[in-house]
mmCIF file of the N, C-alpha and C atoms, coordinates in Angstrom:
data_MODEL
# 
_entry.id   MODEL 
# 
loop_
_atom_site.group_PDB 
_atom_site.id 
_atom_site.type_symbol 
_atom_site.label_atom_id 
_atom_site.label_alt_id 
_atom_site.label_comp_id 
_atom_site.label_asym_id 
_atom_site.label_entity_id 
_atom_site.label_seq_id 
_atom_site.pdbx_PDB_ins_code 
_atom_site.Cartn_x 
_atom_site.Cartn_y 
_atom_site.Cartn_z 
_atom_site.occupancy 
_atom_site.B_iso_or_equiv 
_atom_site.pdbx_formal_charge 
_atom_site.auth_seq_id 
_atom_site.auth_comp_id 
_atom_site.auth_asym_id 
_atom_site.auth_atom_id 
_atom_site.pdbx_PDB_model_num 
ATOM 1   N N  . MET A 1 1  ? -16.964 31.568  -11.456 1.00 0.00 ? 1  MET A N  1 
ATOM 2   C CA . MET A 1 1  ? -16.352 31.036  -12.000 1.00 0.00 ? 1  MET A CA 1 
ATOM 3   C C  . MET A 1 1  ? -16.354 29.726  -12.436 1.00 0.00 ? 1  MET A C  1 
ATOM 4   N N  . LEU A 1 2  ? -17.797 29.245  -11.763 1.00 0.00 ? 2  LEU A N  1 
ATOM 5   C CA . LEU A 1 2  ? -18.051 27.457  -11.789 1.00 0.00 ? 2  LEU A CA 1 
ATOM 6   C C  . LEU A 1 2  ? -19.483 27.543  -12.121 1.00 0.00 ? 2  LEU A C  1 
ATOM 7   N N  . GLU A 1 3  ? -20.428 29.009  -12.280 1.00 0.00 ? 3  GLU A N  1 
ATOM 8   C CA . GLU A 1 3  ? -21.602 29.093  -13.103 1.00 0.00 ? 3  GLU A CA 1 
ATOM 9   C C  . GLU A 1 3  ? -21.022 28.693  -15.114 1.00 0.00 ? 3  GLU A C  1 
ATOM 10  N N  . TRP A 1 4  ? -20.061 29.981  -15.294 1.00 0.00 ? 4  TRP A N  1 
ATOM 11  C CA . TRP A 1 4  ? -19.771 29.606  -16.503 1.00 0.00 ? 4  TRP A CA 1 
ATOM 12  C C  . TRP A 1 4  ? -18.770 28.261  -16.835 1.00 0.00 ? 4  TRP A C  1 
ATOM 13  N N  . LEU A 1 5  ? -18.100 27.713  -15.802 1.00 0.00 ? 5  LEU A N  1 
ATOM 14  C CA . LEU A 1 5  ? -18.373 26.643  -15.959 1.00 0.00 ? 5  LEU A CA 1 
ATOM 15  C C  . LEU A 1 5  ? -19.176 25.564  -17.038 1.00 0.00 ? 5  LEU A C  1 
ATOM 16  N N  . ALA A 1 6  ? -20.372 25.838  -15.615 1.00 0.00 ? 6  ALA A N  1 
ATOM 17  C CA . ALA A 1 6  ? -21.702 24.609  -15.649 1.00 0.00 ? 6  ALA A CA 1 
ATOM 18  C C  . ALA A 1 6  ? -22.534 24.903  -17.258 1.00 0.00 ? 6  ALA A C  1 
ATOM 19  N N  . ASN A 1 7  ? -21.910 26.075  -17.521 1.00 0.00 ? 7  ASN A N  1 
ATOM 20  C CA . ASN A 1 7  ? -22.316 26.930  -18.665 1.00 0.00 ? 7  ASN A CA 1 
ATOM 21  C C  . ASN A 1 7  ? -22.190 26.106  -19.904 1.00 0.00 ? 7  ASN A C  1 
ATOM 22  N N  . SER A 1 8  ? -20.764 25.800  -19.964 1.00 0.00 ? 8  SER A N  1 
ATOM 23  C CA . SER A 1 8  ? -19.853 25.722  -21.238 1.00 0.00 ? 8  SER A CA 1 
ATOM 24  C C  . SER A 1 8  ? -20.380 25.030  -21.957 1.00 0.00 ? 8  SER A C  1 
ATOM 25  N N  . PRO A 1 9  ? -20.150 24.874  -23.553 1.00 0.00 ? 9  PRO A N  1 
ATOM 26  C CA . PRO A 1 9  ? -20.460 24.010  -24.189 1.00 0.00 ? 9  PRO A CA 1 
ATOM 27  C C  . PRO A 1 9  ? -20.181 22.811  -23.669 1.00 0.00 ? 9  PRO A C  1 
ATOM 28  N N  . PHE A 1 10 ? -18.945 22.644  -23.257 1.00 0.00 ? 10 PHE A N  1 
ATOM 29  C CA . PHE A 1 10 ? -17.866 21.088  -22.462 1.00 0.00 ? 10 PHE A CA 1 
ATOM 30  C C  . PHE A 1 10 ? -19.268 20.527  -21.926 1.00 0.00 ? 10 PHE A C  1 
ATOM 31  N N  . ALA A 1 11 ? -19.930 21.638  -21.114 1.00 0.00 ? 11 ALA A N  1 
ATOM 32  C CA . ALA A 1 11 ? -20.269 21.069  -19.926 1.00 0.00 ? 11 ALA A CA 1 
ATOM 33  C C  . ALA A 1 11 ? -22.035 20.588  -20.132 1.00 0.00 ? 11 ALA A C  1 
ATOM 34  N N  . MET A 1 12 ? -22.460 21.213  -21.577 1.00 0.00 ? 12 MET A N  1 
ATOM 35  C CA . MET A 1 12 ? -23.514 21.479  -21.938 1.00 0.00 ? 12 MET A CA 1 
ATOM 36  C C  . MET A 1 12 ? -23.426 19.608  -22.581 1.00 0.00 ? 12 MET A C  1 
ATOM 37  N N  . TRP A 1 13 ? -22.688 19.107  -23.359 1.00 0.00 ? 13 TRP A N  1 
ATOM 38  C CA . TRP A 1 13 ? -22.071 18.579  -23.915 1.00 0.00 ? 13 TRP A CA 1 
ATOM 39  C C  . TRP A 1 13 ? -22.412 16.899  -23.261 1.00 0.00 ? 13 TRP A C  1 
ATOM 40  N N  . VAL A 1 14 ? -21.811 17.109  -22.024 1.00 0.00 ? 14 VAL A N  1 
ATOM 41  C CA . VAL A 1 14 ? -21.985 15.753  -21.026 1.00 0.00 ? 14 VAL A CA 1 
ATOM 42  C C  . VAL A 1 14 ? -23.191 15.940  -20.696 1.00 0.00 ? 14 VAL A C  1 
ATOM 43  N N  . ASP A 1 15 ? -23.420 17.479  -20.809 1.00 0.00 ? 15 ASP A N  1 
ATOM 44  C CA . ASP A 1 15 ? -25.403 17.264  -19.998 1.00 0.00 ? 15 ASP A CA 1 
ATOM 45  C C  . ASP A 1 15 ? -25.798 16.221  -21.418 1.00 0.00 ? 15 ASP A C  1 
ATOM 46  N N  . GLU A 1 16 ? -25.670 16.730  -21.597 1.00 0.00 ? 16 GLU A N  1 
ATOM 47  C CA . GLU A 1 16 ? -27.585 16.933  -23.042 1.00 0.00 ? 16 GLU A CA 1 
ATOM 48  C C  . GLU A 1 16 ? -26.764 15.355  -23.769 1.00 0.00 ? 16 GLU A C  1 
ATOM 49  N N  . SER A 1 17 ? -25.777 14.765  -24.029 1.00 0.00 ? 17 SER A N  1 
ATOM 50  C CA . SER A 1 17 ? -25.241 14.132  -24.906 1.00 0.00 ? 17 SER A CA 1 
ATOM 51  C C  . SER A 1 17 ? -24.537 12.245  -23.961 1.00 0.00 ? 17 SER A C  1 
ATOM 52  N N  . TRP A 1 18 ? -23.696 12.133  -25.056 1.00 0.00 ? 18 TRP A N  1 
ATOM 53  C CA . TRP A 1 18 ? -23.640 10.864  -24.095 1.00 0.00 ? 18 TRP A CA 1 
ATOM 54  C C  . TRP A 1 18 ? -22.345 10.958  -24.051 1.00 0.00 ? 18 TRP A C  1 
ATOM 55  N N  . GLY A 1 19 ? -21.730 11.930  -23.167 1.00 0.00 ? 19 GLY A N  1 
ATOM 56  C CA . GLY A 1 19 ? -20.976 12.482  -22.419 1.00 0.00 ? 19 GLY A CA 1 
ATOM 57  C C  . GLY A 1 19 ? -20.404 12.145  -21.010 1.00 0.00 ? 19 GLY A C  1 
ATOM 58  N N  . TRP A 1 20 ? -22.030 12.188  -20.957 1.00 0.00 ? 20 TRP A N  1 
ATOM 59  C CA . TRP A 1 20 ? -21.913 11.359  -18.909 1.00 0.00 ? 20 TRP A CA 1 
ATOM 60  C C  . TRP A 1 20 ? -21.073 10.398  -18.751 1.00 0.00 ? 20 TRP A C  1 
ATOM 61  N N  . PRO A 1 21 ? -22.051 8.822   -19.729 1.00 0.00 ? 21 PRO A N  1 
ATOM 62  C CA . PRO A 1 21 ? -22.025 7.683   -19.914 1.00 0.00 ? 21 PRO A CA 1 
ATOM 63  C C  . PRO A 1 21 ? -20.440 7.213   -20.047 1.00 0.00 ? 21 PRO A C  1 
ATOM 64  N N  . LEU A 1 22 ? -19.697 8.094   -21.907 1.00 0.00 ? 22 LEU A N  1 
ATOM 65  C CA . LEU A 1 22 ? -18.205 7.938   -22.106 1.00 0.00 ? 22 LEU A CA 1 
ATOM 66  C C  . LEU A 1 22 ? -17.431 7.837   -20.788 1.00 0.00 ? 22 LEU A C  1 
ATOM 67  N N  . ALA A 1 23 ? -17.638 9.176   -20.335 1.00 0.00 ? 23 ALA A N  1 
ATOM 68  C CA . ALA A 1 23 ? -16.780 9.868   -18.538 1.00 0.00 ? 23 ALA A CA 1 
ATOM 69  C C  . ALA A 1 23 ? -16.911 8.388   -17.795 1.00 0.00 ? 23 ALA A C  1 
ATOM 70  N N  . LEU A 1 24 ? -18.141 8.736   -17.407 1.00 0.00 ? 24 LEU A N  1 
ATOM 71  C CA . LEU A 1 24 ? -18.157 7.098   -16.909 1.00 0.00 ? 24 LEU A CA 1 
ATOM 72  C C  . LEU A 1 24 ? -17.541 5.747   -17.173 1.00 0.00 ? 24 LEU A C  1 
ATOM 73  N N  . THR A 1 25 ? -18.114 5.925   -17.485 1.00 0.00 ? 25 THR A N  1 
ATOM 74  C CA . THR A 1 25 ? -16.934 3.857   -18.597 1.00 0.00 ? 25 THR A CA 1 
ATOM 75  C C  . THR A 1 25 ? -15.146 4.459   -18.703 1.00 0.00 ? 25 THR A C  1 
ATOM 76  N N  . VAL A 1 26 ? -14.898 5.386   -19.147 1.00 0.00 ? 26 VAL A N  1 
ATOM 77  C CA . VAL A 1 26 ? -13.536 5.843   -19.420 1.00 0.00 ? 26 VAL A CA 1 
ATOM 78  C C  . VAL A 1 26 ? -13.406 5.897   -17.547 1.00 0.00 ? 26 VAL A C  1 
ATOM 79  N N  . HIS A 1 27 ? -13.305 6.086   -16.846 1.00 0.00 ? 27 HIS A N  1 
ATOM 80  C CA . HIS A 1 27 ? -13.543 6.470   -14.973 1.00 0.00 ? 27 HIS A CA 1 
ATOM 81  C C  . HIS A 1 27 ? -13.528 5.153   -14.047 1.00 0.00 ? 27 HIS A C  1 
ATOM 82  N N  . ALA A 1 28 ? -14.085 4.168   -15.025 1.00 0.00 ? 28 ALA A N  1 
ATOM 83  C CA . ALA A 1 28 ? -14.388 2.405   -14.978 1.00 0.00 ? 28 ALA A CA 1 
ATOM 84  C C  . ALA A 1 28 ? -12.894 1.892   -15.736 1.00 0.00 ? 28 ALA A C  1 
ATOM 85  N N  . LEU A 1 29 ? -12.765 2.142   -16.522 1.00 0.00 ? 29 LEU A N  1 
ATOM 86  C CA . LEU A 1 29 ? -11.494 1.109   -16.704 1.00 0.00 ? 29 LEU A CA 1 
ATOM 87  C C  . LEU A 1 29 ? -10.251 1.312   -16.250 1.00 0.00 ? 29 LEU A C  1 
ATOM 88  N N  . GLY A 1 30 ? -10.275 3.235   -16.380 1.00 0.00 ? 30 GLY A N  1 
ATOM 89  C CA . GLY A 1 30 ? -9.095  3.755   -15.527 1.00 0.00 ? 30 GLY A CA 1 
ATOM 90  C C  . GLY A 1 30 ? -9.037  2.718   -14.451 1.00 0.00 ? 30 GLY A C  1 
ATOM 91  N N  . MET A 1 31 ? -10.148 2.741   -13.714 1.00 0.00 ? 31 MET A N  1 
ATOM 92  C CA . MET A 1 31 ? -9.649  2.968   -11.710 1.00 0.00 ? 31 MET A CA 1 
ATOM 93  C C  . MET A 1 31 ? -9.160  1.375   -12.200 1.00 0.00 ? 31 MET A C  1 
ATOM 94  N N  . ALA A 1 32 ? -9.819  0.370   -12.868 1.00 0.00 ? 32 ALA A N  1 
ATOM 95  C CA . ALA A 1 32 ? -9.547  -0.762  -12.726 1.00 0.00 ? 32 ALA A CA 1 
ATOM 96  C C  . ALA A 1 32 ? -8.242  -1.601  -13.699 1.00 0.00 ? 32 ALA A C  1 
ATOM 97  N N  . THR A 1 33 ? -7.607  -0.375  -14.848 1.00 0.00 ? 33 THR A N  1 
ATOM 98  C CA . THR A 1 33 ? -6.224  -0.529  -14.752 1.00 0.00 ? 33 THR A CA 1 
ATOM 99  C C  . THR A 1 33 ? -5.035  0.227   -13.910 1.00 0.00 ? 33 THR A C  1 
ATOM 100 N N  . VAL A 1 34 ? -5.475  0.880   -12.800 1.00 0.00 ? 34 VAL A N  1 
ATOM 101 C CA . VAL A 1 34 ? -4.383  1.478   -12.191 1.00 0.00 ? 34 VAL A CA 1 
ATOM 102 C C  . VAL A 1 34 ? -4.803  0.350   -11.174 1.00 0.00 ? 34 VAL A C  1 
ATOM 103 N N  . VAL A 1 35 ? -5.769  0.023   -10.199 1.00 0.00 ? 35 VAL A N  1 
ATOM 104 C CA . VAL A 1 35 ? -5.448  -0.928  -9.405  1.00 0.00 ? 35 VAL A CA 1 
ATOM 105 C C  . VAL A 1 35 ? -4.652  -2.320  -9.809  1.00 0.00 ? 35 VAL A C  1 
ATOM 106 N N  . GLY A 1 36 ? -5.916  -2.466  -10.942 1.00 0.00 ? 36 GLY A N  1 
ATOM 107 C CA . GLY A 1 36 ? -5.249  -4.547  -11.640 1.00 0.00 ? 36 GLY A CA 1 
ATOM 108 C C  . GLY A 1 36 ? -3.454  -4.078  -11.502 1.00 0.00 ? 36 GLY A C  1 
ATOM 109 N N  . LEU A 1 37 ? -3.320  -3.030  -12.233 1.00 0.00 ? 37 LEU A N  1 
ATOM 110 C CA . LEU A 1 37 ? -1.614  -2.803  -12.764 1.00 0.00 ? 37 LEU A CA 1 
ATOM 111 C C  . LEU A 1 37 ? -0.911  -3.064  -10.910 1.00 0.00 ? 37 LEU A C  1 
ATOM 112 N N  . MET A 1 38 ? -1.404  -2.067  -10.598 1.00 0.00 ? 38 MET A N  1 
ATOM 113 C CA . MET A 1 38 ? -0.555  -1.952  -9.077  1.00 0.00 ? 38 MET A CA 1 
ATOM 114 C C  . MET A 1 38 ? -0.580  -2.821  -8.150  1.00 0.00 ? 38 MET A C  1 
ATOM 115 N N  . PHE A 1 39 ? -1.905  -3.408  -8.013  1.00 0.00 ? 39 PHE A N  1 
ATOM 116 C CA . PHE A 1 39 ? -1.857  -5.031  -7.678  1.00 0.00 ? 39 PHE A CA 1 
ATOM 117 C C  . PHE A 1 39 ? -0.640  -6.268  -7.777  1.00 0.00 ? 39 PHE A C  1 
ATOM 118 N N  . HIS A 1 40 ? -0.039  -5.961  -9.014  1.00 0.00 ? 40 HIS A N  1 
ATOM 119 C CA . HIS A 1 40 ? 1.033   -7.020  -9.706  1.00 0.00 ? 40 HIS A CA 1 
ATOM 120 C C  . HIS A 1 40 ? 2.137   -5.937  -9.250  1.00 0.00 ? 40 HIS A C  1 
ATOM 121 N N  . HIS A 1 41 ? 2.157   -5.452  -9.327  1.00 0.00 ? 41 HIS A N  1 
ATOM 122 C CA . HIS A 1 41 ? 3.417   -4.778  -10.101 1.00 0.00 ? 41 HIS A CA 1 
ATOM 123 C C  . HIS A 1 41 ? 3.917   -4.752  -8.168  1.00 0.00 ? 41 HIS A C  1 
ATOM 124 N N  . ARG A 1 42 ? 3.530   -3.657  -7.179  1.00 0.00 ? 42 ARG A N  1 
ATOM 125 C CA . ARG A 1 42 ? 4.111   -4.184  -5.690  1.00 0.00 ? 42 ARG A CA 1 
ATOM 126 C C  . ARG A 1 42 ? 4.404   -4.998  -5.147  1.00 0.00 ? 42 ARG A C  1 
ATOM 127 N N  . PRO A 1 43 ? 3.582   -6.266  -5.567  1.00 0.00 ? 43 PRO A N  1 
ATOM 128 C CA . PRO A 1 43 ? 4.513   -7.244  -4.375  1.00 0.00 ? 43 PRO A CA 1 
ATOM 129 C C  . PRO A 1 43 ? 5.286   -8.238  -5.501  1.00 0.00 ? 43 PRO A C  1 
ATOM 130 N N  . ALA A 1 44 ? 5.017   -7.813  -6.948  1.00 0.00 ? 44 ALA A N  1 
ATOM 131 C CA . ALA A 1 44 ? 6.079   -8.466  -7.661  1.00 0.00 ? 44 ALA A CA 1 
ATOM 132 C C  . ALA A 1 44 ? 7.716   -8.068  -7.660  1.00 0.00 ? 44 ALA A C  1 
ATOM 133 N N  . SER A 1 45 ? 7.812   -6.696  -7.067  1.00 0.00 ? 45 SER A N  1 
ATOM 134 C CA . SER A 1 45 ? 8.677   -5.720  -6.459  1.00 0.00 ? 45 SER A CA 1 
ATOM 135 C C  . SER A 1 45 ? 9.249   -6.176  -5.844  1.00 0.00 ? 45 SER A C  1 
ATOM 136 N N  . ALA A 1 46 ? 8.864   -6.495  -4.863  1.00 0.00 ? 46 ALA A N  1 
ATOM 137 C CA . ALA A 1 46 ? 9.377   -7.406  -3.756  1.00 0.00 ? 46 ALA A CA 1 
ATOM 138 C C  . ALA A 1 46 ? 10.022  -8.285  -3.076  1.00 0.00 ? 46 ALA A C  1 
ATOM 139 N N  . GLY A 1 47 ? 9.653   -9.140  -4.585  1.00 0.00 ? 47 GLY A N  1 
ATOM 140 C CA . GLY A 1 47 ? 9.683   -10.570 -4.282  1.00 0.00 ? 47 GLY A CA 1 
ATOM 141 C C  . GLY A 1 47 ? 8.665   -11.207 -4.339  1.00 0.00 ? 47 GLY A C  1 
ATOM 142 N N  . ALA A 1 48 ? 7.508   -10.791 -4.464  1.00 0.00 ? 48 ALA A N  1 
ATOM 143 C CA . ALA A 1 48 ? 6.450   -12.667 -4.107  1.00 0.00 ? 48 ALA A CA 1 
ATOM 144 C C  . ALA A 1 48 ? 6.758   -13.139 -5.300  1.00 0.00 ? 48 ALA A C  1 
ATOM 145 N N  . PHE A 1 49 ? 6.710   -12.466 -6.788  1.00 0.00 ? 49 PHE A N  1 
ATOM 146 C CA . PHE A 1 49 ? 7.283   -13.544 -7.896  1.00 0.00 ? 49 PHE A CA 1 
ATOM 147 C C  . PHE A 1 49 ? 8.779   -13.402 -8.128  1.00 0.00 ? 49 PHE A C  1 
ATOM 148 N N  . PRO A 1 50 ? 9.043   -14.478 -7.484  1.00 0.00 ? 50 PRO A N  1 
ATOM 149 C CA . PRO A 1 50 ? 10.246  -14.648 -8.509  1.00 0.00 ? 50 PRO A CA 1 
ATOM 150 C C  . PRO A 1 50 ? 10.736  -14.973 -9.617  1.00 0.00 ? 50 PRO A C  1 
ATOM 151 N N  . THR A 1 51 ? 9.573   -15.554 -10.298 1.00 0.00 ? 51 THR A N  1 
ATOM 152 C CA . THR A 1 51 ? 9.759   -16.225 -11.745 1.00 0.00 ? 51 THR A CA 1 
ATOM 153 C C  . THR A 1 51 ? 9.956   -14.440 -12.432 1.00 0.00 ? 51 THR A C  1 
ATOM 154 N N  . ILE A 1 52 ? 9.318   -14.029 -11.865 1.00 0.00 ? 52 ILE A N  1 
ATOM 155 C CA . ILE A 1 52 ? 8.666   -12.666 -13.525 1.00 0.00 ? 52 ILE A CA 1 
ATOM 156 C C  . ILE A 1 52 ? 10.184  -11.903 -12.958 1.00 0.00 ? 52 ILE A C  1 
ATOM 157 N N  . PRO A 1 53 ? 10.743  -11.513 -13.888 1.00 0.00 ? 53 PRO A N  1 
ATOM 158 C CA . PRO A 1 53 ? 12.063  -10.676 -14.128 1.00 0.00 ? 53 PRO A CA 1 
ATOM 159 C C  . PRO A 1 53 ? 11.592  -8.632  -13.951 1.00 0.00 ? 53 PRO A C  1 
ATOM 160 N N  . TYR A 1 54 ? 12.260  -8.201  -13.105 1.00 0.00 ? 54 TYR A N  1 
ATOM 161 C CA . TYR A 1 54 ? 11.973  -6.995  -12.429 1.00 0.00 ? 54 TYR A CA 1 
ATOM 162 C C  . TYR A 1 54 ? 11.689  -5.946  -13.665 1.00 0.00 ? 54 TYR A C  1 
ATOM 163 N N  . THR A 1 55 ? 12.678  -5.889  -14.588 1.00 0.00 ? 55 THR A N  1 
ATOM 164 C CA . THR A 1 55 ? 12.887  -5.621  -15.915 1.00 0.00 ? 55 THR A CA 1 
ATOM 165 C C  . THR A 1 55 ? 11.854  -5.130  -16.647 1.00 0.00 ? 55 THR A C  1 
ATOM 166 N N  . SER A 1 56 ? 10.701  -6.313  -16.525 1.00 0.00 ? 56 SER A N  1 
ATOM 167 C CA . SER A 1 56 ? 9.667   -6.431  -17.580 1.00 0.00 ? 56 SER A CA 1 
ATOM 168 C C  . SER A 1 56 ? 8.400   -5.842  -16.778 1.00 0.00 ? 56 SER A C  1 
ATOM 169 N N  . LEU A 1 57 ? 8.848   -5.295  -15.772 1.00 0.00 ? 57 LEU A N  1 
ATOM 170 C CA . LEU A 1 57 ? 7.168   -4.874  -14.525 1.00 0.00 ? 57 LEU A CA 1 
ATOM 171 C C  . LEU A 1 57 ? 7.627   -2.941  -14.249 1.00 0.00 ? 57 LEU A C  1 
ATOM 172 N N  . GLY A 1 58 ? 9.345   -2.922  -15.149 1.00 0.00 ? 58 GLY A N  1 
ATOM 173 C CA . GLY A 1 58 ? 9.273   -2.032  -15.964 1.00 0.00 ? 58 GLY A CA 1 
ATOM 174 C C  . GLY A 1 58 ? 8.189   -1.047  -17.005 1.00 0.00 ? 58 GLY A C  1 
ATOM 175 N N  . LYS A 1 59 ? 8.301   -2.270  -17.645 1.00 0.00 ? 59 LYS A N  1 
ATOM 176 C CA . LYS A 1 59 ? 7.206   -1.745  -18.996 1.00 0.00 ? 59 LYS A CA 1 
ATOM 177 C C  . LYS A 1 59 ? 5.738   -1.762  -18.851 1.00 0.00 ? 59 LYS A C  1 
ATOM 178 N N  . LEU A 1 60 ? 5.384   -1.703  -16.499 1.00 0.00 ? 60 LEU A N  1 
ATOM 179 C CA . LEU A 1 60 ? 3.642   -1.345  -16.538 1.00 0.00 ? 60 LEU A CA 1 
ATOM 180 C C  . LEU A 1 60 ? 3.991   0.477   -16.254 1.00 0.00 ? 60 LEU A C  1 
ATOM 181 N N  . ILE A 1 61 ? 4.696   0.651   -16.118 1.00 0.00 ? 61 ILE A N  1 
ATOM 182 C CA . ILE A 1 61 ? 4.894   1.859   -15.037 1.00 0.00 ? 61 ILE A CA 1 
ATOM 183 C C  . ILE A 1 61 ? 4.233   2.755   -16.281 1.00 0.00 ? 61 ILE A C  1 
ATOM 184 N N  . PRO A 1 62 ? 4.550   2.934   -17.399 1.00 0.00 ? 62 PRO A N  1 
ATOM 185 C CA . PRO A 1 62 ? 3.801   4.060   -18.742 1.00 0.00 ? 62 PRO A CA 1 
ATOM 186 C C  . PRO A 1 62 ? 2.622   3.874   -18.801 1.00 0.00 ? 62 PRO A C  1 
ATOM 187 N N  . LEU A 1 63 ? 1.568   2.214   -18.655 1.00 0.00 ? 63 LEU A N  1 
ATOM 188 C CA . LEU A 1 63 ? 0.969   1.909   -18.726 1.00 0.00 ? 63 LEU A CA 1 
ATOM 189 C C  . LEU A 1 63 ? 0.069   2.790   -17.670 1.00 0.00 ? 63 LEU A C  1 
ATOM 190 N N  . ILE A 1 64 ? 0.436   2.457   -16.557 1.00 0.00 ? 64 ILE A N  1 
ATOM 191 C CA . ILE A 1 64 ? -0.454  3.418   -14.876 1.00 0.00 ? 64 ILE A CA 1 
ATOM 192 C C  . ILE A 1 64 ? -0.940  4.521   -14.956 1.00 0.00 ? 64 ILE A C  1 
ATOM 193 N N  . TRP A 1 65 ? 0.787   5.625   -15.520 1.00 0.00 ? 65 TRP A N  1 
ATOM 194 C CA . TRP A 1 65 ? 0.680   6.549   -15.491 1.00 0.00 ? 65 TRP A CA 1 
ATOM 195 C C  . TRP A 1 65 ? -0.160  7.565   -16.645 1.00 0.00 ? 65 TRP A C  1 
ATOM 196 N N  . ILE A 1 66 ? -0.388  6.410   -18.318 1.00 0.00 ? 66 ILE A N  1 
ATOM 197 C CA . ILE A 1 66 ? -1.425  7.290   -18.557 1.00 0.00 ? 66 ILE A CA 1 
ATOM 198 C C  . ILE A 1 66 ? -3.134  6.856   -18.114 1.00 0.00 ? 66 ILE A C  1 
ATOM 199 N N  . ALA A 1 67 ? -3.421  5.592   -17.346 1.00 0.00 ? 67 ALA A N  1 
ATOM 200 C CA . ALA A 1 67 ? -4.586  5.361   -16.669 1.00 0.00 ? 67 ALA A CA 1 
ATOM 201 C C  . ALA A 1 67 ? -4.964  6.639   -15.816 1.00 0.00 ? 67 ALA A C  1 
ATOM 202 N N  . VAL A 1 68 ? -3.984  6.446   -14.985 1.00 0.00 ? 68 VAL A N  1 
ATOM 203 C CA . VAL A 1 68 ? -3.836  7.767   -14.353 1.00 0.00 ? 68 VAL A CA 1 
ATOM 204 C C  . VAL A 1 68 ? -4.380  9.207   -14.619 1.00 0.00 ? 68 VAL A C  1 
ATOM 205 N N  . VAL A 1 69 ? -4.028  9.169   -16.350 1.00 0.00 ? 69 VAL A N  1 
ATOM 206 C CA . VAL A 1 69 ? -4.251  10.717  -16.819 1.00 0.00 ? 69 VAL A CA 1 
ATOM 207 C C  . VAL A 1 69 ? -5.497  9.922   -17.293 1.00 0.00 ? 69 VAL A C  1 
ATOM 208 N N  . PHE A 1 70 ? -5.710  9.337   -17.915 1.00 0.00 ? 70 PHE A N  1 
ATOM 209 C CA . PHE A 1 70 ? -7.052  9.242   -18.351 1.00 0.00 ? 70 PHE A CA 1 
ATOM 210 C C  . PHE A 1 70 ? -8.278  9.337   -16.951 1.00 0.00 ? 70 PHE A C  1 
ATOM 211 N N  . GLN A 1 71 ? -7.832  8.947   -15.767 1.00 0.00 ? 71 GLN A N  1 
ATOM 212 C CA . GLN A 1 71 ? -9.042  9.470   -14.457 1.00 0.00 ? 71 GLN A CA 1 
ATOM 213 C C  . GLN A 1 71 ? -9.006  10.490  -14.574 1.00 0.00 ? 71 GLN A C  1 
ATOM 214 N N  . ALA A 1 72 ? -8.016  11.296  -14.110 1.00 0.00 ? 72 ALA A N  1 
ATOM 215 C CA . ALA A 1 72 ? -8.221  12.843  -13.707 1.00 0.00 ? 72 ALA A CA 1 
ATOM 216 C C  . ALA A 1 72 ? -8.958  13.482  -14.880 1.00 0.00 ? 72 ALA A C  1 
ATOM 217 N N  . ILE A 1 73 ? -8.729  13.405  -16.425 1.00 0.00 ? 73 ILE A N  1 
ATOM 218 C CA . ILE A 1 73 ? -9.642  13.800  -17.155 1.00 0.00 ? 73 ILE A CA 1 
ATOM 219 C C  . ILE A 1 73 ? -10.880 13.600  -17.187 1.00 0.00 ? 73 ILE A C  1 
ATOM 220 N N  . SER A 1 74 ? -10.838 11.769  -16.921 1.00 0.00 ? 74 SER A N  1 
ATOM 221 C CA . SER A 1 74 ? -12.593 11.668  -16.885 1.00 0.00 ? 74 SER A CA 1 
ATOM 222 C C  . SER A 1 74 ? -13.395 11.990  -15.270 1.00 0.00 ? 74 SER A C  1 
ATOM 223 N N  . GLY A 1 75 ? -12.453 12.022  -14.502 1.00 0.00 ? 75 GLY A N  1 
ATOM 224 C CA . GLY A 1 75 ? -12.992 12.502  -13.540 1.00 0.00 ? 75 GLY A CA 1 
ATOM 225 C C  . GLY A 1 75 ? -13.245 13.881  -13.227 1.00 0.00 ? 75 GLY A C  1 
ATOM 226 N N  . PHE A 1 76 ? -12.826 14.976  -13.671 1.00 0.00 ? 76 PHE A N  1 
ATOM 227 C CA . PHE A 1 76 ? -12.671 16.824  -13.659 1.00 0.00 ? 76 PHE A CA 1 
ATOM 228 C C  . PHE A 1 76 ? -14.179 16.304  -15.088 1.00 0.00 ? 76 PHE A C  1 
ATOM 229 N N  . THR A 1 77 ? -14.452 15.411  -15.930 1.00 0.00 ? 77 THR A N  1 
ATOM 230 C CA . THR A 1 77 ? -15.518 15.621  -17.049 1.00 0.00 ? 77 THR A CA 1 
ATOM 231 C C  . THR A 1 77 ? -16.734 15.487  -15.341 1.00 0.00 ? 77 THR A C  1 
ATOM 232 N N  . LEU A 1 78 ? -16.644 13.860  -14.884 1.00 0.00 ? 78 LEU A N  1 
ATOM 233 C CA . LEU A 1 78 ? -17.819 14.103  -14.484 1.00 0.00 ? 78 LEU A CA 1 
ATOM 234 C C  . LEU A 1 78 ? -17.796 15.329  -12.979 1.00 0.00 ? 78 LEU A C  1 
ATOM 235 N N  . TRP A 1 79 ? -16.626 15.392  -12.763 1.00 0.00 ? 79 TRP A N  1 
ATOM 236 C CA . TRP A 1 79 ? -17.344 16.666  -11.287 1.00 0.00 ? 79 TRP A CA 1 
ATOM 237 C C  . TRP A 1 79 ? -17.489 18.282  -12.055 1.00 0.00 ? 79 TRP A C  1 
# 
């Protein structure tokens, strides 16, 4: 199965085109987004930033999950 995957059109596109740099860029941006938002969200939800309403932090959760999905897709591509 891995042999088939290595010779698939998608793998050829990643190897021979701009797929690898694109996947690496998306993966780095996704990592920065996940880590950055979690670095802000976790202390704020514990009460570290009392001036920020907790309800506004809930808007960050979908962005974190979207970044995780991009991480998974680009990570599979890099693998």
